[in-house]
C-alpha positions in Angstrom: -11.5 -17.0 -18.7 -12.7 -18.8 -15.8 -14.2 -17.4 -12.9 -11.6 -17.4 -10.6 -9.3 -15.7 -13.1 -12.0 -12.7 -13.8 -12.4 -12.2 -9.9 -8.4 -11.6 -9.8 -8.5 -9.4 -12.6 -11.4 -7.4 -10.9 -9.2 -7.4 -7.7 -6.4 -5.7 -9.2 -8.6 -3.3 -10.8 -9.9 -2.3 -7.5 -6.7 -1.9 -5.8 -5.2 0.1 -8.6 -8.6 2.6 -8.4 -8.0 2.5 -4.6 -4.3 3.6 -5.0 -5.5 6.3 -7.3 -7.7 7.7 -4.9 -4.9 7.3 -2.2 -2.8 9.1 -4.4 -5.2 12.0 -4.6 -5.3 12.3 -0.9 -1.8 12.3 -0.6 -1.8 15.3 -3.1 -4.3 17.5 -1.4 -4.1 16.3 2.1 -4.5 19.2 4.4 -2.0 18.2 7.0 1.2 16.2 7.2 -0.3 13.0 9.0 -3.0 12.6 6.4 -0.5 12.6 4.0 1.8 9.9 5.9 -1.6 7.9 6.2 -2.3 7.9 2.6 1.6 6.8 2.3 0.5 3.9 4.7 -2.7 3.0 2.8 -0.8 3.1 -0.9 1.9 0.5 0.7 -1.2 -1.8 1.8 -2.2 -1.7 -1.9 0.7 -2.3 -3.3 1.2 -5.6 -0.8 -2.2 -6.4 -2.1 -1.4 -6.0 -6.0 2.0 -8.0 -5.2 -0.1 -10.8 -3.4 -2.9 -11.0 -6.3 -0.1 -10.9 -8.7 1.5 -14.0 -7.3 -1.7 -15.9 -7.2 -2.5 -15.0 -10.7 1.1 -16.0 -12.0 1.6 -18.9 -9.2 4.9 -17.6 -8.5 5.6 -17.9 -4.5 8.8 -15.9 -4.6 6.3 -12.6 -4.8 5.3 -13.1 -1.3 8.5 -12.5 -0.1 8.7 -9.2 -1.8 5.3 -8.4 -0.1 6.7 -9.2 3.2 9.8 -7.1 2.6 7.8 -4.0 1.6 5.8 -4.6 4.6 8.6 -4.5 7.0 10.0 -1.5 5.2 6.7 0.2 5.4 6.6 -0.5 9.1 9.8 1.1 9.6 8.9 4.1 7.8 5.8 4.6 9.6 7.7 4.5 12.9 10.0 6.9 11.6 7.1 9.4 10.5 5.7 9.0 13.7 8.7 9.8 15.7 9.2 13.0 13.6 5.8 14.2 14.3 6.3 13.5 18.1 9.8 15.6 17.8 8.0 18.2 15.7 4.8 18.8 17.9 7.0 19.0 21.3 9.0 21.8 19.9 
């Protein structure tokens, strides 16, 4: 195992630990905006995991998947922000 492969495995491990910590924040978050932010962080971690996995396997098509996930995450964030804005106006 080369240094590069070892660093990719360490990167995947750290991203997974970060996603678990974000999941804990999602579960015990005190407010709805905290939960929305933790979901957003989890999507960033998923995009990072897909990117690292793409580097490990050499498949460039996984990067297209990461772009699609980021676009869906962006639309979901806009929808949540709109929902929160409408909820606070009432």
